[in-house]
C-alpha positions in Angstrom: -43.1 -6.1 -11.5 -43.0 -5.6 -8.1 -41.6 -2.8 -5.2 -39.3 -5.7 -4.3 -38.2 -5.9 -8.1 -37.4 -2.3 -8.0 -35.4 -2.3 -5.2 -32.9 -5.0 -6.5 -32.3 -3.2 -9.5 -31.6 -0.2 -7.8 -29.4 -2.2 -5.3 -27.8 -4.1 -7.7 -26.9 -1.1 -10.3 -24.6 0.6 -8.1 -20.8 0.6 -8.5 -19.1 -1.4 -5.8 -16.7 0.8 -3.1 -13.9 -0.4 -1.5 -14.8 -1.3 2.0 -18.7 -0.9 2.3 -21.0 -3.2 3.6 -21.5 -6.6 1.8 -23.7 -7.9 4.5 -26.9 -7.1 2.9 -26.0 -8.7 -0.8 -26.8 -11.8 -2.0 -24.6 -14.3 -3.5 -25.4 -13.2 -6.9 -24.5 -10.0 -5.9 -21.6 -10.8 -4.7 -20.6 -12.9 -7.6 -21.3 -10.0 -10.1 -18.9 -7.8 -7.8 -16.4 -10.3 -7.8 -16.4 -10.3 -11.5 -16.5 -6.6 -12.0 -13.7 -6.0 -10.3 -11.7 -8.9 -11.7 -12.3 -7.3 -15.0 -11.0 -4.2 -13.4 -8.0 -6.0 -12.5 -7.1 -7.3 -15.9 -8.0 -3.7 -17.1 -5.3 -2.1 -15.1 -2.8 -4.7 -15.3 -2.9 -4.6 -19.4 -2.8 -0.5 -19.0 0.4 -1.5 -16.6 1.9 -3.5 -19.2 1.1 -0.9 -21.9 3.0 1.7 -20.1 6.2 -0.9 -18.5 6.7 -1.8 -22.5 6.5 2.3 -23.6 9.3 2.6 -21.0 11.3 0.1 -21.8 11.4 0.8 -25.1 12.1 4.6 -24.8 14.8 3.4 -22.4 16.4 1.2 -25.0 16.3 4.3 -27.5 17.9 6.8 -25.0 20.9 4.3 -24.4 21.6 3.6 -28.2 
């Protein structure tokens, strides 16, 4: 493995920083970040739905 490969792996392993500089990332790295962010959006939406369902159940219970 060359030095360049090591540097590439280090860059790829970093987390995404919202508002960070994207100009040095390759197309593959950008695609990977999009996938990571889409998965995070899905996770957040799922949690929001769970909390919303719990809230609706509580409101129904206390209205009775």
